[in-house]
N, CA, C and O atoms as a printed pandas DataFrame, in Angstrom:
     atom_number atom_name residue_name chain_id  residue_number  x_coord  y_coord  z_coord
0              1         N          MET        A               1    7.784    1.466   -4.121
1              2        CA          MET        A               1    7.937    0.949   -2.766
2              3         C          MET        A               1    8.429   -0.491   -2.852
3              4         O          MET        A               1    8.072   -1.231   -3.769
4              5         N          GLN        A               2    9.219   -0.858   -1.921
5              6        CA          GLN        A               2    9.740   -2.222   -1.886
6              7         C          GLN        A               2    8.711   -3.206   -1.320
7              8         O          GLN        A               2    7.658   -2.805   -0.823
8              9         N          ASP        A               3    9.027   -4.463   -1.404
9             10        CA          ASP        A               3    8.172   -5.505   -0.854
10            11         C          ASP        A               3    7.973   -5.253    0.638
11            12         O          ASP        A               3    8.931   -4.933    1.342
12            13         N          PHE        A               4    6.740   -5.393    1.129
13            14        CA          PHE        A               4    6.448   -5.084    2.524
14            15         C          PHE        A               4    7.314   -5.872    3.497
15            16         O          PHE        A               4    7.637   -5.375    4.576
16            17         N          LYS        A               5    7.694   -7.094    3.129
17            18        CA          LYS        A               5    8.492   -7.919    4.039
18            19         C          LYS        A               5    9.891   -7.351    4.267
19            20         O          LYS        A               5   10.564   -7.704    5.235
20            21         N          ASP        A               6   10.316   -6.471    3.370
21            22        CA          ASP        A               6   11.626   -5.831    3.520
22            23         C          ASP        A               6   11.569   -4.582    4.394
23            24         O          ASP        A               6   12.611   -4.054    4.782
24            25         N          LEU        A               7   10.379   -4.108    4.707
25            26        CA          LEU        A               7   10.229   -2.895    5.517
26            27         C          LEU        A               7   10.491   -3.202    6.993
27            28         O          LEU        A               7    9.900   -4.122    7.559
28            29         N          ARG        A               8   11.373   -2.432    7.603
29            30        CA          ARG        A               8   11.660   -2.630    9.028
30            31         C          ARG        A               8   10.409   -2.438    9.876
31            32         O          ARG        A               8   10.225   -3.139   10.871
32            33         N          VAL        A               9    9.552   -1.504    9.497
33            34        CA          VAL        A               9    8.342   -1.250   10.282
34            35         C          VAL        A               9    7.415   -2.471   10.243
35            36         O          VAL        A               9    6.785   -2.791   11.251
36            37         N          TRP        A              10    7.321   -3.153    9.104
37            38        CA          TRP        A              10    6.498   -4.354    9.032
38            39         C          TRP        A              10    7.128   -5.475    9.856
39            40         O          TRP        A              10    6.428   -6.188   10.574
40            41         N          GLN        A              11    8.434   -5.627    9.756
41            42        CA          GLN        A              11    9.132   -6.654   10.537
42            43         C          GLN        A              11    8.924   -6.417   12.031
43            44         O          GLN        A              11    8.696   -7.356   12.793
44            45         N          HIS        A              12    9.004   -5.161   12.435
45            46        CA          HIS        A              12    8.800   -4.815   13.850
46            47         C          HIS        A              12    7.358   -5.122   14.271
47            48         O          HIS        A              12    7.125   -5.698   15.334
48            49         N          ALA        A              13    6.399   -4.735   13.432
49            50        CA          ALA        A              13    4.984   -4.985   13.743
50            51         C          ALA        A              13    4.701   -6.477   13.851
51            52         O          ALA        A              13    3.887   -6.906   14.670
52            53         N          ARG        A              14    5.364   -7.250   13.036
53            54        CA          ARG        A              14    5.203   -8.710   13.081
54            55         C          ARG        A              14    5.680   -9.262   14.428
55            56         O          ARG        A              14    5.017  -10.113   15.020
56            57         N          VAL        A              15    6.819   -8.781   14.904
57            58        CA          VAL        A              15    7.344   -9.221   16.200
58            59         C          VAL        A              15    6.398   -8.806   17.327
59            60         O          VAL        A              15    6.153   -9.580   18.252
60            61         N          VAL        A              16    5.868   -7.586   17.247
61            62        CA          VAL        A              16    4.912   -7.129   18.265
62            63         C          VAL        A              16    3.679   -8.030   18.254
63            64         O          VAL        A              16    3.192   -8.416   19.316
64            65         N          ALA        A              17    3.176   -8.364   17.090
65            66        CA          ALA        A              17    1.995   -9.236   17.007
66            67         C          ALA        A              17    2.284  -10.598   17.623
67            68         O          ALA        A              17    1.446  -11.145   18.341
68            69         N          GLN        A              18    3.448  -11.140   17.352
69            70        CA          GLN        A              18    3.816  -12.421   17.955
70            71         C          GLN        A              18    3.870  -12.307   19.478
71            72         O          GLN        A              18    3.429  -13.212   20.187
72            73         N          SER        A              19    4.403  -11.211   19.970
73            74        CA          SER        A              19    4.465  -10.998   21.421
74            75         C          SER        A              19    3.072  -10.900   22.023
75            76         O          SER        A              19    2.810  -11.451   23.092
76            77         N          VAL        A              20    2.185  -10.199   21.339
77            78        CA          VAL        A              20    0.811  -10.068   21.828
78            79         C          VAL        A              20    0.166  -11.442   21.931
79            80         O          VAL        A              20   -0.500  -11.739   22.923
80            81         N          TYR        A              21    0.351  -12.275   20.930
81            82        CA          TYR        A              21   -0.205  -13.628   20.975
82            83         C          TYR        A              21    0.366  -14.409   22.164
83            84         O          TYR        A              21   -0.369  -15.113   22.856
84            85         N          GLN        A              22    1.655  -14.284   22.396
85            86        CA          GLN        A              22    2.275  -15.007   23.512
86            87         C          GLN        A              22    1.744  -14.512   24.856
87            88         O          GLN        A              22    1.368  -15.317   25.708
88            89         N          TYR        A              23    1.712  -13.207   25.047
89            90        CA          TYR        A              23    1.250  -12.671   26.326
90            91         C          TYR        A              23   -0.215  -12.972   26.585
91            92         O          TYR        A              23   -0.590  -13.275   27.717
92            93         N          THR        A              24   -1.051  -12.893   25.552
93            94        CA          THR        A              24   -2.482  -13.086   25.779
94            95         C          THR        A              24   -2.857  -14.543   26.030
95            96         O          THR        A              24   -3.977  -14.826   26.455
96            97         N          ARG        A              25   -1.945  -15.462   25.775
97            98        CA          ARG        A              25   -2.208  -16.865   26.130
98            99         C          ARG        A              25   -2.428  -17.020   27.628
99           100         O          ARG        A              25   -3.124  -17.934   28.070
100          101         N          GLU        A              26   -1.834  -16.125   28.400
101          102        CA          GLU        A              26   -1.908  -16.205   29.856
102          103         C          GLU        A              26   -3.095  -15.446   30.448
103          104         O          GLU        A              26   -3.303  -15.479   31.660
104          105         N          PHE        A              27   -3.869  -14.768   29.616
105          106        CA          PHE        A              27   -5.015  -14.007   30.107
106          107         C          PHE        A              27   -6.095  -14.976   30.586
107          108         O          PHE        A              27   -6.131  -16.126   30.149
108          109         N          PRO        A              28   -6.964  -14.526   31.471
109          110        CA          PRO        A              28   -8.044  -15.402   31.947
110          111         C          PRO        A              28   -8.974  -15.821   30.799
111          112         O          PRO        A              28   -9.152  -15.091   29.824
112          113         N          GLY        A              29   -9.542  -16.979   30.939
113          114        CA          GLY        A              29  -10.459  -17.501   29.938
114          115         C          GLY        A              29  -11.652  -16.598   29.689
115          116         O          GLY        A              29  -12.219  -16.598   28.596
116          117         N          THR        A              30  -12.029  -15.835   30.687
117          118        CA          THR        A              30  -13.172  -14.923   30.535
118          119         C          THR        A              30  -12.884  -13.814   29.523
119          120         O          THR        A              30  -13.809  -13.160   29.040
120          121         N          GLU        A              31  -11.618  -13.603   29.204
121          122        CA          GLU        A              31  -11.236  -12.564   28.238
122          123         C          GLU        A              31  -11.007  -13.110   26.838
123          124         O          GLU        A              31  -10.613  -12.378   25.930
124          125         N          ARG        A              32  -11.258  -14.406   26.672
125          126        CA          ARG        A              32  -10.992  -15.046   25.383
126          127         C          ARG        A              32  -11.668  -14.322   24.222
127          128         O          ARG        A              32  -11.061  -14.143   23.166
128          129         N          TYR        A              33  -12.906  -13.910   24.408
129          130        CA          TYR        A              33  -13.646  -13.223   23.349
130          131         C          TYR        A              33  -13.737  -11.731   23.599
131          132         O          TYR        A              33  -14.478  -11.029   22.911
132          133         N          GLY        A              34  -13.002  -11.248   24.558
133          134        CA          GLY        A              34  -12.987   -9.827   24.874
134          135         C          GLY        A              34  -11.647   -9.210   24.522
135          136         O          GLY        A              34  -11.312   -9.022   23.353
136          137         N          LEU        A              35  -10.898   -8.903   25.553
137          138        CA          LEU        A              35   -9.628   -8.206   25.379
138          139         C          LEU        A              35   -8.624   -9.000   24.552
139          140         O          LEU        A              35   -7.885   -8.414   23.761
140          141         N          VAL        A              36   -8.579  -10.309   24.715
141          142        CA          VAL        A              36   -7.630  -11.133   23.949
142          143         C          VAL        A              36   -7.886  -10.967   22.450
143          144         O          VAL        A              36   -6.960  -10.720   21.678
144          145         N          THR        A              37   -9.137  -11.103   22.053
145          146        CA          THR        A              37   -9.484  -10.974   20.641
146          147         C          THR        A              37   -9.183   -9.578   20.122
147          148         O          THR        A              37   -8.635   -9.421   19.031
148          149         N          GLN        A              38   -9.540   -8.567   20.900
149          150        CA          GLN        A              38   -9.303   -7.183   20.469
150          151         C          GLN        A              38   -7.815   -6.899   20.288
151          152         O          GLN        A              38   -7.412   -6.290   19.297
152          153         N          MET        A              39   -7.002   -7.341   21.245
153          154        CA          MET        A              39   -5.568   -7.089   21.162
154          155         C          MET        A              39   -4.947   -7.807   19.973
155          156         O          MET        A              39   -4.131   -7.238   19.249
156          157         N          ARG        A              40   -5.335   -9.041   19.783
157          158        CA          ARG        A              40   -4.779   -9.808   18.668
158          159         C          ARG        A              40   -5.181   -9.208   17.328
159          160         O          ARG        A              40   -4.365   -9.115   16.411
160          161         N          ARG        A              41   -6.432   -8.805   17.220
161          162        CA          ARG        A              41   -6.896   -8.208   15.968
162          163         C          ARG        A              41   -6.187   -6.887   15.692
163          164         O          ARG        A              41   -5.819   -6.609   14.551
164          165         N          ALA        A              42   -5.996   -6.078   16.716
165          166        CA          ALA        A              42   -5.305   -4.799   16.525
166          167         C          ALA        A              42   -3.861   -5.024   16.109
167          168         O          ALA        A              42   -3.355   -4.344   15.216
168          169         N          ALA        A              43   -3.195   -5.978   16.757
169          170        CA          ALA        A              43   -1.790   -6.261   16.434
170          171         C          ALA        A              43   -1.650   -6.770   15.006
171          172         O          ALA        A              43   -0.748   -6.350   14.281
172          173         N          VAL        A              44   -2.536   -7.668   14.603
173          174        CA          VAL        A              44   -2.499   -8.189   13.237
174          175         C          VAL        A              44   -2.850   -7.083   12.241
175          176         O          VAL        A              44   -2.299   -7.036   11.141
176          177         N          SER        A              45   -3.750   -6.212   12.619
177          178        CA          SER        A              45   -4.162   -5.118   11.746
178          179         C          SER        A              45   -2.993   -4.205   11.385
179          180         O          SER        A              45   -2.918   -3.710   10.260
180          181         N          VAL        A              46   -2.092   -3.983   12.321
181          182        CA          VAL        A              46   -0.929   -3.143   12.023
182          183         C          VAL        A              46   -0.135   -3.767   10.879
183          184         O          VAL        A              46    0.145   -3.108    9.878
184          185         N          CYS        A              47    0.224   -5.035   11.032
185          186        CA          CYS        A              47    0.990   -5.742    9.983
186          187         C          CYS        A              47    0.224   -5.787    8.668
187          188         O          CYS        A              47    0.765   -5.477    7.607
188          189         N          ALA        A              48   -1.024   -6.173    8.753
189          190        CA          ALA        A              48   -1.824   -6.396    7.551
190          191         C          ALA        A              48   -2.037   -5.110    6.762
191          192         O          ALA        A              48   -2.012   -5.126    5.531
192          193         N          ASN        A              49   -2.245   -4.008    7.456
193          194        CA          ASN        A              49   -2.484   -2.757    6.743
194          195         C          ASN        A              49   -1.213   -2.202    6.113
195          196         O          ASN        A              49   -1.275   -1.574    5.056
196          197         N          ILE        A              50   -0.079   -2.420    6.732
197          198        CA          ILE        A              50    1.188   -2.043    6.089
198          199         C          ILE        A              50    1.344   -2.857    4.805
199          200         O          ILE        A              50    1.673   -2.314    3.751
200          201         N          ALA        A              51    1.108   -4.148    4.905
201          202        CA          ALA        A              51    1.233   -5.026    3.735
202          203         C          ALA        A              51    0.237   -4.639    2.647
203          204         O          ALA        A              51    0.598   -4.538    1.475
204          205         N          GLU        A              52   -1.007   -4.425    3.034
205          206        CA          GLU        A              52   -2.021   -4.094    2.035
206          207         C          GLU        A              52   -1.715   -2.768    1.357
207          208         O          GLU        A              52   -1.895   -2.628    0.147
208          209         N          GLY        A              53   -1.255   -1.799    2.129
209          210        CA          GLY        A              53   -0.886   -0.513    1.538
210          211         C          GLY        A              53    0.215   -0.655    0.511
211          212         O          GLY        A              53    0.196    0.010   -0.525
212          213         N          CYS        A              54    1.171   -1.516    0.792
213          214        CA          CYS        A              54    2.268   -1.749   -0.160
214          215         C          CYS        A              54    1.776   -2.439   -1.424
215          216         O          CYS        A              54    2.419   -2.356   -2.470
216          217         N          GLY        A              55    0.647   -3.114   -1.334
217          218        CA          GLY        A              55    0.089   -3.793   -2.494
218          219         C          GLY        A              55   -0.760   -2.894   -3.368
219          220         O          GLY        A              55   -1.245   -3.322   -4.415
220          221         N          ARG        A              56   -0.944   -1.668   -2.955
221          222        CA          ARG        A              56   -1.737   -0.724   -3.745
222          223         C          ARG        A              56   -0.844    0.008   -4.739
223          224         O          ARG        A              56    0.379    0.011   -4.606
224          225         N          ARG        A              57   -1.455    0.614   -5.715
225          226        CA          ARG        A              57   -0.690    1.207   -6.812
226          227         C          ARG        A              57   -0.366    2.687   -6.632
227          228         O          ARG        A              57    0.443    3.229   -7.386
228          229         N          THR        A              58   -0.964    3.339   -5.671
229          230        CA          THR        A              58   -0.709    4.770   -5.523
230          231         C          THR        A              58   -0.205    5.095   -4.123
231          232         O          THR        A              58   -0.474    4.376   -3.161
232          233         N          ARG        A              59    0.525    6.186   -4.038
233          234        CA          ARG        A              59    0.998    6.652   -2.735
234          235         C          ARG        A              59   -0.171    7.031   -1.838
235          236         O          ARG        A              59   -0.130    6.836   -0.623
236          237         N          ARG        A              60   -1.206    7.573   -2.452
237          238        CA          ARG        A              60   -2.395    7.959   -1.675
238          239         C          ARG        A              60   -3.014    6.738   -0.990
239          240         O          ARG        A              60   -3.375    6.800    0.186
240          241         N          ASP        A              61   -3.134    5.641   -1.719
241          242        CA          ASP        A              61   -3.661    4.407   -1.122
242          243         C          ASP        A              61   -2.728    3.882   -0.043
243          244         O          ASP        A              61   -3.175    3.458    1.023
244          245         N          LEU        A              62   -1.431    3.911   -0.321
245          246        CA          LEU        A              62   -0.466    3.473    0.687
246          247         C          LEU        A              62   -0.631    4.288    1.959
247          248         O          LEU        A              62   -0.675    3.726    3.054
248          249         N          LEU        A              63   -0.721    5.597    1.828
249          250        CA          LEU        A              63   -0.892    6.453    3.007
250          251         C          LEU        A              63   -2.155    6.097    3.776
251          252         O          LEU        A              63   -2.141    6.042    5.006
252          253         N          ARG        A              64   -3.238    5.855    3.065
253          254        CA          ARG        A              64   -4.499    5.501    3.726
254          255         C          ARG        A              64   -4.324    4.267    4.613
255          256         O          ARG        A              64   -4.793    4.247    5.751
256          257         N          PHE        A              65   -3.658    3.252    4.100
257          258        CA          PHE        A              65   -3.467    2.031    4.881
258          259         C          PHE        A              65   -2.447    2.224    5.992
259          260         O          PHE        A              65   -2.559    1.595    7.045
260          261         N          LEU        A              66   -1.461    3.076    5.778
261          262        CA          LEU        A              66   -0.512    3.368    6.861
262          263         C          LEU        A              66   -1.200    4.103    8.002
263          264         O          LEU        A              66   -0.899    3.861    9.171
264          265         N          TYR        A              67   -2.114    4.992    7.669
265          266        CA          TYR        A              67   -2.880    5.678    8.725
266          267         C          TYR        A              67   -3.751    4.691    9.497
267          268         O          TYR        A              67   -3.886    4.805   10.715
268          269         N          ILE        A              68   -4.335    3.737    8.807
269          270        CA          ILE        A              68   -5.137    2.713    9.492
270          271         C          ILE        A              68   -4.236    1.900   10.415
271          272         O          ILE        A              68   -4.617    1.606   11.548
272          273         N          ALA        A              69   -3.046    1.534    9.941
273          274        CA          ALA        A              69   -2.091    0.789   10.774
274          275         C          ALA        A              69   -1.723    1.601   12.010
275          276         O          ALA        A              69   -1.618    1.056   13.109
276          277         N          GLU        A              70   -1.531    2.887   11.830
277          278        CA          GLU        A              70   -1.191    3.762   12.953
278          279         C          GLU        A              70   -2.336    3.798   13.979
279          280         O          GLU        A              70   -2.095    3.772   15.186
280          281         N          GLY        A              71   -3.558    3.857   13.494
281          282        CA          GLY        A              71   -4.713    3.824   14.388
282          283         C          GLY        A              71   -4.803    2.514   15.150
283          284         O          GLY        A              71   -5.121    2.504   16.339
284          285         N          SER        A              72   -4.528    1.418   14.477
285          286        CA          SER        A              72   -4.543    0.109   15.135
286          287         C          SER        A              72   -3.454    0.015   16.192
287          288         O          SER        A              72   -3.653   -0.601   17.239
288          289         N          ALA        A              73   -2.308    0.620   15.923
289          290        CA          ALA        A              73   -1.226    0.627   16.911
290          291         C          ALA        A              73   -1.644    1.414   18.151
291          292         O          ALA        A              73   -1.335    1.014   19.273
292          293         N          CYS        A              74   -2.339    2.522   17.955
293          294        CA          CYS        A              74   -2.846    3.300   19.099
294          295         C          CYS        A              74   -3.871    2.490   19.891
295          296         O          CYS        A              74   -3.865    2.498   21.122
296          297         N          GLU        A              75   -4.745    1.797   19.178
297          298        CA          GLU        A              75   -5.729    0.934   19.839
298          299         C          GLU        A              75   -5.022   -0.130   20.672
299          300         O          GLU        A              75   -5.386   -0.366   21.824
300          301         N          LEU        A              76   -4.024   -0.763   20.095
301          302        CA          LEU        A              76   -3.289   -1.805   20.802
302          303         C          LEU        A              76   -2.596   -1.243   22.039
303          304         O          LEU        A              76   -2.591   -1.879   23.092
304          305         N          GLU        A              77   -2.021   -0.070   21.917
305          306        CA          GLU        A              77   -1.361    0.556   23.075
306          307         C          GLU        A              77   -2.367    0.770   24.210
307          308         O          GLU        A              77   -2.058    0.507   25.372
308          309         N          CYS        A              78   -3.550    1.239   23.878
309          310        CA          CYS        A              78   -4.605    1.430   24.879
310          311         C          CYS        A              78   -4.968    0.102   25.540
311          312         O          CYS        A              78   -5.128    0.038   26.759
312          313         N          GLU        A              79   -5.096   -0.941   24.752
313          314        CA          GLU        A              79   -5.477   -2.251   25.285
314          315         C          GLU        A              79   -4.388   -2.840   26.173
315          316         O          GLU        A              79   -4.685   -3.546   27.137
316          317         N          VAL        A              80   -3.139   -2.554   25.856
317          318        CA          VAL        A              80   -2.033   -3.012   26.703
318          319         C          VAL        A              80   -2.085   -2.300   28.048
319          320         O          VAL        A              80   -1.896   -2.929   29.089
320          321         N          VAL        A              81   -2.337   -1.005   28.036
321          322        CA          VAL        A              81   -2.456   -0.252   29.293
322          323         C          VAL        A              81   -3.604   -0.812   30.120
323          324         O          VAL        A              81   -3.450   -1.046   31.319
324          325         N          LEU        A              82   -4.743   -1.026   29.494
325          326        CA          LEU        A              82   -5.905   -1.571   30.188
326          327         C          LEU        A              82   -5.603   -2.964   30.749
327          328         O          LEU        A              82   -6.014   -3.292   31.862
328          329         N          SER        A              83   -4.892   -3.770   29.984
329          330        CA          SER        A              83   -4.524   -5.114   30.456
330          331         C          SER        A              83   -3.656   -5.037   31.702
331          332         O          SER        A              83   -3.796   -5.854   32.612
332          333         N          GLY        A              84   -2.771   -4.068   31.746
333          334        CA          GLY        A              84   -1.965   -3.862   32.949
334          335         C          GLY        A              84   -2.824   -3.410   34.119
335          336         O          GLY        A              84   -2.664   -3.884   35.243
336          337         N          ASP        A              85   -3.737   -2.486   33.840
337          338        CA          ASP        A              85   -4.643   -1.994   34.891
338          339         C          ASP        A              85   -5.456   -3.124   35.499
339          340         O          ASP        A              85   -5.727   -3.123   36.700
340          341         N          LEU        A              86   -5.841   -4.077   34.685
341          342        CA          LEU        A              86   -6.669   -5.194   35.144
342          343         C          LEU        A              86   -5.849   -6.334   35.753
343          344         O          LEU        A              86   -6.402   -7.314   36.252
344          345         N          GLY        A              87   -4.528   -6.191   35.704
345          346        CA          GLY        A              87   -3.653   -7.205   36.280
346          347         C          GLY        A              87   -3.402   -8.400   35.387
347          348         O          GLY        A              87   -2.899   -9.425   35.848
348          349         N          TYR        A              88   -3.746   -8.281   34.107
349          350        CA          TYR        A              88   -3.516   -9.387   33.175
350          351         C          TYR        A              88   -2.079   -9.411   32.670
351          352         O          TYR        A              88   -1.571  -10.458   32.266
352          353         N          LEU        A              89   -1.433   -8.260   32.695
353          354        CA          LEU        A              89   -0.015   -8.152   32.320
354          355         C          LEU        A              89    0.751   -7.648   33.531
355          356         O          LEU        A              89    0.322   -6.699   34.189
356          357         N          ASP        A              90    1.873   -8.271   33.827
357          358        CA          ASP        A              90    2.683   -7.742   34.920
358          359         C          ASP        A              90    3.348   -6.457   34.417
359          360         O          ASP        A              90    3.467   -6.250   33.209
360          361         N          PRO        A              91    3.779   -5.599   35.338
361          362        CA          PRO        A              91    4.332   -4.296   34.941
362          363         C          PRO        A              91    5.491   -4.389   33.948
363          364         O          PRO        A              91    5.611   -3.548   33.058
364          365         N          GLU        A              92    6.331   -5.390   34.093
365          366        CA          GLU        A              92    7.461   -5.539   33.168
366          367         C          GLU        A              92    6.988   -5.874   31.755
367          368         O          GLU        A              92    7.476   -5.300   30.781
368          369         N          ALA        A              93    6.050   -6.791   31.645
369          370        CA          ALA        A              93    5.512   -7.166   30.338
370          371         C          ALA        A              93    4.779   -5.989   29.701
371          372         O          ALA        A              93    4.914   -5.730   28.505
372          373         N          GLN        A              94    4.007   -5.288   30.512
373          374        CA          GLN        A              94    3.283   -4.127   30.005
374          375         C          GLN        A              94    4.263   -3.087   29.469
375          376         O          GLN        A              94    4.075   -2.568   28.368
376          377         N          ALA        A              95    5.300   -2.783   30.234
377          378        CA          ALA        A              95    6.293   -1.786   29.811
378          379         C          ALA        A              95    6.988   -2.220   28.520
379          380         O          ALA        A              95    7.224   -1.407   27.626
380          381         N          LYS        A              96    7.310   -3.500   28.438
381          382        CA          LYS        A              96    7.993   -4.019   27.245
382          383         C          LYS        A              96    7.101   -3.888   26.004
383          384         O          LYS        A              96    7.548   -3.436   24.950
384          385         N          LEU        A              97    5.848   -4.286   26.147
385          386        CA          LEU        A              97    4.924   -4.183   25.017
386          387         C          LEU        A              97    4.673   -2.733   24.632
387          388         O          LEU        A              97    4.696   -2.384   23.452
388          389         N          GLU        A              98    4.433   -1.894   25.629
389          390        CA          GLU        A              98    4.198   -0.475   25.339
390          391         C          GLU        A              98    5.380    0.141   24.612
391          392         O          GLU        A              98    5.204    0.880   23.644
392          393         N          SER        A              99    6.570   -0.158   25.073
393          394        CA          SER        A              99    7.776    0.375   24.447
394          395         C          SER        A              99    7.886   -0.078   22.997
395          396         O          SER        A              99    8.238    0.715   22.123
396          397         N          SER        A             100    7.591   -1.338   22.738
397          398        CA          SER        A             100    7.641   -1.862   21.368
398          399         C          SER        A             100    6.590   -1.208   20.484
399          400         O          SER        A             100    6.852   -0.886   19.325
400          401         N          ILE        A             101    5.411   -1.018   21.033
401          402        CA          ILE        A             101    4.340   -0.390   20.255
402          403         C          ILE        A             101    4.696    1.056   19.931
403          404         O          ILE        A             101    4.503    1.506   18.802
404          405         N          ILE        A             102    5.212    1.778   20.910
405          406        CA          ILE        A             102    5.594    3.172   20.692
406          407         C          ILE        A             102    6.713    3.267   19.656
407          408         O          ILE        A             102    6.697    4.158   18.807
408          409         N          ALA        A             103    7.674    2.366   19.720
409          410        CA          ALA        A             103    8.743    2.355   18.717
410          411         C          ALA        A             103    8.155    2.109   17.329
411          412         O          ALA        A             103    8.564    2.744   16.357
412          413         N          GLY        A             104    7.208    1.198   17.238
413          414        CA          GLY        A             104    6.554    0.928   15.958
414          415         C          GLY        A             104    5.771    2.123   15.448
415          416         O          GLY        A             104    5.771    2.399   14.249
416          417         N          LYS        A             105    5.101    2.838   16.350
417          418        CA          LYS        A             105    4.369    4.038   15.953
418          419         C          LYS        A             105    5.323    5.103   15.419
419          420         O          LYS        A             105    5.001    5.807   14.462
420          421         N          ARG        A             106    6.481    5.218   16.034
421          422        CA          ARG        A             106    7.482    6.172   15.529
422          423         C          ARG        A             106    7.944    5.783   14.127
423          424         O          ARG        A             106    8.081    6.632   13.246
424          425         N          MET        A             107    8.180    4.497   13.939
425          426        CA          MET        A             107    8.597    4.017   12.621
426          427         C          MET        A             107    7.512    4.272   11.575
427          428         O          MET        A             107    7.799    4.698   10.456
428          429         N          LEU        A             108    6.271    4.008   11.953
429          430        CA          LEU        A             108    5.157    4.267   11.038
430          431         C          LEU        A             108    5.068    5.743   10.706
431          432         O          LEU        A             108    4.866    6.114    9.550
432          433         N          GLY        A             109    5.219    6.584   11.712
433          434        CA          GLY        A             109    5.177    8.029   11.490
434          435         C          GLY        A             109    6.255    8.481   10.524
435          436         O          GLY        A             109    6.009    9.317    9.654
436          437         N          ALA        A             110    7.447    7.930   10.675
437          438        CA          ALA        A             110    8.549    8.282    9.779
438          439         C          ALA        A             110    8.237    7.837    8.350
439          440         O          ALA        A             110    8.499    8.573    7.399
440          441         N          LEU        A             111    7.680    6.638    8.198
441          442        CA          LEU        A             111    7.333    6.147    6.870
442          443         C          LEU        A             111    6.224    7.006    6.260
443          444         O          LEU        A             111    6.269    7.338    5.076
444          445         N          ILE        A             112    5.251    7.355    7.056
445          446        CA          ILE        A             112    4.161    8.213    6.575
446          447         C          ILE        A             112    4.717    9.545    6.078
447          448         O          ILE        A             112    4.340   10.014    5.004
448          449         N          ARG        A             113    5.605   10.150    6.849
449          450        CA          ARG        A             113    6.186   11.429    6.428
450          451         C          ARG        A             113    6.968   11.278    5.118
451          452         O          ARG        A             113    6.900   12.140    4.242
452          453         N          ARG        A             114    7.705   10.183    4.998
453          454        CA          ARG        A             114    8.475    9.936    3.775
454          455         C          ARG        A             114    7.549    9.785    2.571
455          456         O          ARG        A             114    7.799   10.359    1.511
456          457         N          VAL        A             115    6.494    9.020    2.741
457          458        CA          VAL        A             115    5.556    8.823    1.637
458          459         C          VAL        A             115    4.835   10.125    1.317
459          460         O          VAL        A             115    4.584   10.415    0.147
460          461         N          GLN        A             116    4.498   10.909    2.326
461          462        CA          GLN        A             116    3.854   12.206    2.082
462          463         C          GLN        A             116    4.768   13.117    1.263
463          464         O          GLN        A             116    4.310   13.791    0.341
464          465         N          ARG        A             117    6.056   13.137    1.599
465          466        CA          ARG        A             117    7.005   13.958    0.832
466          467         C          ARG        A             117    7.059   13.483   -0.620
467          468         O          ARG        A             117    7.094   14.294   -1.546
468          469         N          MET        A             118    7.066   12.173   -0.806
469          470        CA          MET        A             118    7.090   11.619   -2.163
470          471         C          MET        A             118    5.803   11.973   -2.904
471          472         O          MET        A             118    5.831   12.286   -4.094
472          473         N          ALA        A             119    4.684   11.923   -2.199
473          474        CA          ALA        A             119    3.384   12.191   -2.822
474          475         C          ALA        A             119    3.253   13.664   -3.187
475          476         O          ALA        A             119    2.592   13.998   -4.171
476          477         N          SER        A             120    3.869   14.543   -2.415
477          478        CA          SER        A             120    3.743   15.970   -2.702
478          479         C          SER        A             120    4.667   16.414   -3.829
479          480         O          SER        A             120    4.492   17.496   -4.391
480          481         N          SER        A             121    5.649   15.578   -4.160
481          482        CA          SER        A             121    6.497   15.888   -5.309
482          483         C          SER        A             121    5.699   15.616   -6.575
483          484         O          SER        A             121    4.644   14.984   -6.525
484          485         N          SER        A             122    6.187   16.079   -7.676
485          486        CA          SER        A             122    5.434   15.921   -8.921
486          487         C          SER        A             122    5.742   14.606   -9.621
487          488         O          SER        A             122    5.481   14.456  -10.815
488          489         N          GLY        A             123    6.291   13.663   -8.886
489          490        CA          GLY        A             123    6.647   12.382   -9.481
490          491         C          GLY        A             123    5.444   11.560   -9.857
491          492         O          GLY        A             123    4.321   11.869   -9.458
492          493         N          PRO        A             124    5.675   10.508  -10.628
493          494        CA          PRO        A             124    4.573    9.636  -11.053
494          495         C          PRO        A             124    4.040    8.822   -9.868
495          496         O          PRO        A             124    4.714    8.712   -8.844
496          497         N          PRO        A             125    2.842    8.253  -10.000
497          498        CA          PRO        A             125    2.320    7.393   -8.939
498          499         C          PRO        A             125    3.263    6.240   -8.650
499          500         O          PRO        A             125    3.968    5.761   -9.538
500          501         N          MET        A             126    3.269    5.811   -7.429
501          502        CA          MET        A             126    4.155    4.736   -7.021
502          503         C          MET        A             126    3.650    3.421   -7.601
503          504         O          MET        A             126    2.540    2.986   -7.294
504          505         N          THR        A             127    4.456    2.799   -8.430
505          506        CA          THR        A             127    4.098    1.495   -8.991
506          507         C          THR        A             127    5.248    0.524   -8.879
507          508         O          THR        A             127    5.149   -0.597   -9.378
508          509         N          ASP        A             128    6.336    0.913   -8.242
509          510        CA          ASP        A             128    7.529    0.068   -8.182
510          511         C          ASP        A             128    7.603   -0.757   -6.921
511          512         O          ASP        A             128    8.687   -0.949   -6.370
512          513         N          HIS        A             129    6.494   -1.239   -6.463
513          514        CA          HIS        A             129    6.508   -2.087   -5.270
514          515         C          HIS        A             129    5.940   -3.410   -5.638
515          516         O          HIS        A             129    5.848   -4.299   -4.792
């Protein structure tokens, strides 16, 4: 596997995390330790788990961390919807974030499928990352 910084899915997740930080700056102060923290942690978790998976020596470990990243992306999508419901995100911002998260989930899914195909082949464990 290549360096995580070269992965388009990691680059995309990084941009989404930056957007989450920007949007949540405008949330009410009462959400500072609630929804703001949860959204930021979920967004960072996507990036971090992709990176950590790439730092592991086996495809199985990589897959485990990619699945965690995928779960964090789903969590973040839920929190974005809830933020819109509560009026913390205007409809345009909510739609933009949701669209970015869904695109990232698709990218993660594609990477997961690729790694699964590699893992099911009889090749050696992945150590070229």
